[in-house]
NUDOGU-450265 format. One record per residue: x, y, z of N, C-alpha, C in turn. Coordinates in steps of 0.05 Angstrom, whole numbers, plus 5000, padded with zeros to 4 digits. Layout:
NUDOGU-450265
XYZXYZXYZ/...
end
This chain:
NUDOGU-450265
125480085059122879965055122779855026/121679625022121579504996118879564984/118979664959116479744945116379644917/114079634905113679574877114579294870/116179274849117079014839118878874859/120379034874122278914893120678754915/118378844922116778714943115978434933/115278414908114478154897116877964895/119278074892121577904888122977814914/121977884937123277804962122577504966/124677354968124277064970123876974999/122576755003122276645030124976585043/126976515026129676465036130876715048/130576935034131577195044130177275069/127577235070125977305094126977135117/127476875113128376695134131076785144/132876875125135576965133135377215150/133577395143133277645159132277575187/130277395188129177315215131377185231/132977005218135176875233137177075243/137777275227139677485235138577645258/135977705258134777855280134777695305/134277435303134377265326137177255338/139177235321141977235330142577485345/141677715334142177965347140877975375/138377875376136877875401138377695422/139277465413140777285431143377415440/144777555422147177695430146677915450/144578065446143878275465142878155492/141477925490140577795514142877685531/145077615517147377515532148777735548/148477985539149678205554147778285576/148778285600147078365623147178665627/145178805615145079085619143079165640/141978965653139979025674137179055664/136779095638134179135627132978885616/134578705605133478455593135078225603/133778005606135077755614134077535596/134777555570133877355551130977395542/129877625548127077675542126677675511/128477805496128177825467128177545455/129977375464130177105453127676945459/126576975483124176845490121776945474/121777205469119677325453119777235425/122177215413122477115386121576825384/122276665403121476385403118476355405/117176515422114276505424112976595398/114076805385112976905360113276685338/115576555337115976345317113976115322/113576045347111675825353108875895345/108076145351105376235343104976255313/107076345299106976385271106776115256/108075915266108075655252109275665225/107775575205108775575177107575795161/106475995174105276225160107476405149/107076505125108976685113109076945128/111377075129111677325144109877545134/109277545108107477745096104677715107/103877475112101177425124101177475154/103377405167103577425196103477715205/104377895188104378175196101578275202/099578165188096778255193095878165221/096777935230096177845257097478025277/099978085273101478245292100378525293/099778645270098678915270095978925284/094378715281091878705296092278695326/094278545334094878525363095878785374/097478925358098579185367096279385369/094379375350092079555351090379495376/089879235382088279165406089679265431/092379245432093779335456093479635459/093579785436093280075437090480145447/088380015437085680075445085280005475/086479785484086279705511087579905530/089980005522091280205538089780465539/088680545516087180795515084580775532/083280545531080880505547081580515577/083680385585084480385613085180665623/086580815606087381085614084781255617/082981235599080481385600078781295624/078781035630077280935653078381045679/081081045681082381155705081781455708/081781605686081081885687078281935696/076381775687073581795695073181725724/074581515733074381435761075481655780/077681775771078881985787077082235787/075782285765073982515763071482475780/070582225783068182165798068682185828/071082155837071782165865071982435875/
end
């Protein structure tokens, strides 16, 4: 994890290289047919890049963290709803 002065010194070029490397790894894994994924990671990365547009990765993390939180709340609500429905029956 990058902290302090190092966080301020991370360049957009380095961030872009890391993202490119992650995409390559996802494509490599997607090429291997393990029965679990069929190019899903590559599709997911492409969708994330399209949604992000020209936004910096540091700003985009706030969007992603918000979406993860909403997914957690939605799942918790659905689990509680199902429990209440089962209890009512």
